[in-house]
N, C-alpha and C positions, 0 to 999 in steps of 0.2 A: 531906496533913495531915488529910483527912477520914477516912482509915482508922482514926485513933485514936477517932473518934466512933462507929464501928460496934460493934454488940453482939457480944460474943464467943460462939462456939457453946457451947451447954451440953453439958458432958461427959456428963451423965446424961440423954441424950436418950431418946425413947420407945423406940427400938430397943434401946438398951442396957438399959433397965429390963425389956423383955420377954424378951430372950435372955439377959440376965444376963452372966456372964463369958464365954459362948461366942460373943462377937462376932467377926466376921472380922478378920483381921490388917490393921492400918492401913498404908497406903502413904505414903511420904515423897516429895513432889515438890519439886524445886529449880528455882526460876525465876531466870534470868540475863538481864540487860539487854544488848542488842547495839546498838551504834552503827555505822551504815554510813557510810563516808566515800567520797565520789566522787573519782575520780582527776582532779586539777586540770590536769595537764599532758597535753594531747592534741595530738600533732603535726598532725593533720588540721585542727584549729581554727586553729592558727597559720598553716598554709599557706594556708587559705581566706581569712583576714583579710589576709594579706600580698598575695594576688592582688587582692582588692577595693581595697585602698589604692593599689596600683600602677596599676590601671586608672583610678581617680578622679584620680590625679595626672597621668597622661598626658592624660586628657580636659581637665583644667583648664589644663595648660600649652599644649595645642594650641589651645584656644578663647580663651585670654586672652593669654598671654605671647608666643605666636608672632605674633598679630595686632598687638600693641603693638610688637614688635621690627621687623616689616615696615613699620609706619607710621613709626617713628623712622628706619629706614634710608632711606625715601623722602624724609623731611624733610631728612636730612643730605645727600642727593645734591643737593637743590635749593638748599641754603644754601652760601654762600661760606666761605672759611677765616676771614675776619674775624668773620663772624656766629657761626661755631662757637666761636671763642675767647671772644666775649662771652657766649655761652650757657654755656660751661664756667665762666667766672668769675662769672656771676650766680647767687646762691644761691636755693635753693628755699624758698618761704614757705608755711607752713601756717597759715591764719587761725584764730584762737581765737574761739569763739562768745561773744556778749554782752560784747564789748570795744570796740564801736563807740561813738564819742563825737564831738561837734561841737567844733571848735576855732575861735575867732574869729580872723580874719585881722588883721594889723597895718594901721594906717592908711596911706593913700597918702602918698608923699613927693613933693616938688617935682621930683625927678629921675626919677620913674617915668614910663614912656612913656604909661601910662593917664592920669595927671594932665595931662601936656602935651597929650594929645588933647582933654581937657576944656577946656583954655584956648583952643585953636584953635577948637573948636566954639562956645564962648560968644562969640567975637569975630566969627564968620561968621554974620550975621543971615539971609542968604539960605538957608544950609544949615539953620538952625533952622526957618525957615518951611517949607522943603521936608520936613523930618522930621515936622513937625506935620501938614502936608497929607497925607503918606503914611499917617500913623496914621488920619486921618479917612477916607481912601479905604478903608483896611483895615476900619474899622468899618462903612462902607456896604456893602461886599461881604459881610461876615459877616451883617449884618441882612438883606440880600437873599437869602441862602441859608437863612434861617430860614423853615420852612414856615408857622408860625403868623402871623408878621408879614406874610409874602407873601400869605396868604389874607385877612387883615383889612385891610391897608393898601394892597395892590396892589404890582405889580412895578416900577412907574416910580419908583424911589427916587433922589433927588439929594442931594448933600452940601450942607448949609447952614452955619450958623455953628458954630464950635468954640472952646472955651476949654481949652487944654492948657498945663499948667505943666511945665517941665523942671527936674529936680533932679539935681545931680551928687553921687553918693555919696562920702562921706569915706573909706570903706574898702571893700575888695572883699568879696564874700560869704564866709561861713564855709565851712570845708572839713570833711569827715568823715575821721577817722583810725581805724584799728583795729590791734590788736596781733596778732602772729603768731609762729610758731616758725620761725626762719630756720636752714636747714641749708646750709652752704657749706664752703669750703676751710678756714675758720678755726674750724670746730666748730659747735656748736648754741647758739643764743642767742635771746632774746625781743626782737623789734624792733617798732617802731610805724611804719606807713607810711600814706600817704593812700589814700582809697577813692573810687570813683566815686559822685557824688551820687545819680544815678538808682538805682543798685544799692542804696545805703544806704537810700534812702527806701522802696524796695520791700521790703527785708528788715525795716525797722522796721514797715511796715504789716502784713506777714505775721506778725511776732511779737507785735505789739500792735494787733489789729483793734478799735479803740475804737468805730468806727461800728457794726460788726456786733454787738459785745457790748452796746452800749446799746440797739440795736433788739431784740435777743433778750430783753433784760431787760424792755423795754416789752411785748413780746408775752406773756411769761410772767406779768407782773403783771396785764395786762388779762384774760388767760384765767382767772387765779385769782380775780379780782374777779367775773367773770361766773359762774364755778362757785359761788362763795360766795352770790351773789345768787339763783341758781337753787335752791340748797339752802335758803336762807331762805324763798323762796316756797313750796317744797315742804313745809316744816315749819310754815308759817303765821306766821313771824316778821317778814315784810316788811310794815311798816305803811303804806308809801306806796302800794303797789299794792292794788287791791281784793281781798278774800278769795277764794280759789279755791274752786270747788264741791267738795262731798265726793266721795269716791272712788266711792260707789255711783251718784251721778248721772252721773259720767263714764263708768262702765261701761254704764249704761243708754243713754246717747247713742251709744256705740259699737255696742251691740247693735241699736239702731234703724237706724243707718246700714247695718249688714250686712243687716238684713231688707229695707230699701228696695232695695239693690242686687240681692238675690236676687229680689225681686218684679219689678224691671225686666227682668232676664234671663229670667224665666219668661214675662212678657208678650211679649217679643220672640220667644221660641221658639213660643208658641201662635199668634201672628200669622203666622209663617212657615208653620206647619203648616196653618192654615186657608186661606191663600192657595193653597197647593199643592192642597188638596182641591177648592176651587172651580174651579181651572183644569182639574183632571181631570174634574169633572162637566160642564163646558162642552164638552169634546172629544167625549165619548161618553156616551150615556144608559145603556148597559149597565153601564159601569163605575160610574156614579153609583148605580144600583139595587143593585149589589153592595156599594157602600160603605155604603148605608143599612141593608142587612141584616146587616152585620157586627156582632158583639157589641161592647159597650163595652170589654170586657176586652182586645180585640186592639189598641186604639188606644194609641199610645205615650204614656207618662206625661210630663207636662211636666217639663223639666229632665233627662230621661234622654238619654244620649249614643248609644243604640243605635237604628238605623234599618233599615228593610227594604232588601234589595238592589235592588228595583225603584224605590224612591222617589228623586226628584231633589233632595230637601231636604237641605241641609247643616246639621247641628246647630250652634247657636251655643254655643261654650264660653266661659264667663265668664273674663275675664283673659287670653284668648289674644292673643298679639302676633305681629307679623310675624317672618319668618325672619332678620331683620337681626341680625348678631352684636353682642352688647353690648360696650361698651368698659369700661375700668377705672373710669371716672367714673360708670358706670351702676350700680355695686354700691351696695347700700343703705347699707352701713357707711361707704363713702367719701363718699357724698352727705351722710349725717348729720354726718360729721366736718367736711366743708367748710362746712355751714351753721352748725355750732357754733363754728368758728374764724374766721368772717368778720370779726367785730368786732376780734379780736386781730390778724388779718392786716392790716387797715386801719391799726391803730395802729403795727404794725411798719413798713409802707411809709411812713407819715408821719414817723416818727422817723428812718428811714434817709435819707429825703430831706433832713431838717434837718441831720443830722450828717455825711453823706457829702460829701467834697470831692475833686475830681479831683487826680491826681498832678501837682503843679506843679514843684517843684524850685527851685533857686537860679539866678539869671541868670548869664550869662558874666562873666568878669572884665573890667572896664573898660567895662561897659554903663551907659547913662544911663537915668534913670527918668522916664517921661511919664505924667501923670494929668490927668483933667479930664472935660469934657462935650462931646458931639458931637451936633448936631442933623441930622436927616435929614428931607427934605420929600418927601411923596407927594401926589397929587391928593386923597387921602382923609384923611390924618392927618399929624400932626407928631410925630416920634419923637425922644425924648431918651435918649441912652445914656451911661452912666457907664463909662469905660474906663481901664485901667491897662496899661502895656506897658513893656518894656525894649528899647532900641535899641543895637545893638552897632556902634561906629564902625569896627571892623576889617572886618566883612562888610557894613556899611551895610544891615542888615536887622533886623527885629523878631524877638525870641525868642518863637516860638509856644507854648512850654511854659509860660511865665510870664505870657502875655497874658490879661487878664480883661475881658470885656464884659458889662455887666448893664443891663437896661432900667430907666431912671430914670423916664420918663413917656411917656404916649401920649395925645395930644389929637386927637379927630376933628374934621375941618373942617366936616362937614355933619351936622346932627342928623336922625335918622330920623323919618319922618312918623308921626303918631299912628295906631296901628292897623295899621301895616305889619308884616309878618313879618320 
């Protein structure tokens, strides 16, 4: 399109006006556009691509399918014919993400074995006392294993009084269910099946890390407030803190400190040189006379790093350190970052300690609930612990995953003497 804007050549050019009609014969040039097309079909390219695909396929089948087939063959050899038939009839379930939910269980019936076990336990007073005593002994062992209580109260812990209440739940704990894609002999369908409680809780904590999210939010908010306060102080808008000195005064203070450090290094070097000279004068008088006749220009200037080859004086280099390799924390940038984020990191740890809870889970079906206070006596103190636990009548043991022991009170028996450490 720009060719239309070009100025056309003047037919009456300077040569034509000079030579007149005797101008040389004009030549006609014909310009043609040529479009080069590449040959898209090349047999060598197809052969090379086919070889590459074949090699990749063989490597994949040898590293994946052959190993899986060998493993399945070994499993089939170990299984019986009945188990093989059950596996063939059992459909394959592919779980779908974000479909896990909690389903409350129906209440116990009078015909349920769990409810009948509750009735037998409530009538057996000796068994009830034994269960309460076992819980108190478990609390005592747990307190004795705590290093802080062991250091402060001593290791001679004895079980005292306890007030434990037994509750019989009216319904079993809820269960987790999830949906999945079932592939079997009857086709493909979407089904819902129960899920392991521990696995469901771990997946929920991984997908929704509330404790970590709240702690990170506290860390970011504290760091932003700190940066805003530092910026306000720098600009002079902070009314609570005293006004900061001007920039010129700060620069002068830094220059004075640098001059003081340089003067200290010069004095150390001059004292080392003077001690070396006095030692040489005591050893031989000839050397001392020769030193006195030396011109002043030959003496090394203070602060210089060059020394004579015969002198035994090692120059003091300011800022010299030992040959110990520096660690990553010794880098100036990392040290500054650590000092800058100390307050925000403390807020992060405090919030994380408040929001983090250990992975508990649900108690087993048919378990009874015990809660109350347990006292532990030591020669030094009286410890009161608030405890909650679930006891399973089938195994006659307490569920360690759902047990919770917290310190309720600590009273020292003897008061420390005044002035004692």
